C-alpha positions, 0 to 999 in steps of 0.5 A: 538719807540718814547719817550716824549720830554720836551721842552719850546716854544715861538711864535713870529712874525717869527714863533715857537721857541722850546728850548730843553736842551740836556746837554752833547750832541753835534751837531753830536749827534742830528738829526732833521727832519720832519716825516709825521705830526711831527718834530722828534728829534733823539738823538743817538738811541732815537727818540722824537717827537713834533706833529703838533696837539699840536699847535692850529694854525699849518696851519700857520707854514711852517714845510717844512722849519724847522731850527735847531741849537745846542749850549752849550747843547741847541737845538733850533728849528725854525718853520717859519710862512708861509709868505703871498704873496700879489697880 
């Protein structure tokens, strides 16, 4: 069962940056992983989803290289842009 996740995000030269407030949660309480066409945030027994279809240019981002960090109740998820390989 997936629940609605409230987040703020920004787009910059490096990619998509999501900020999610999870007050009172520690790094051990949170897991972030990819599942089909979405990023899943699991907080204890609750699952939340960020679907790729929410972003018009989702093909520009490397969802296989998602990074996450948790600090002071703020979860930051970084989805890097796909780097163009010059010939």
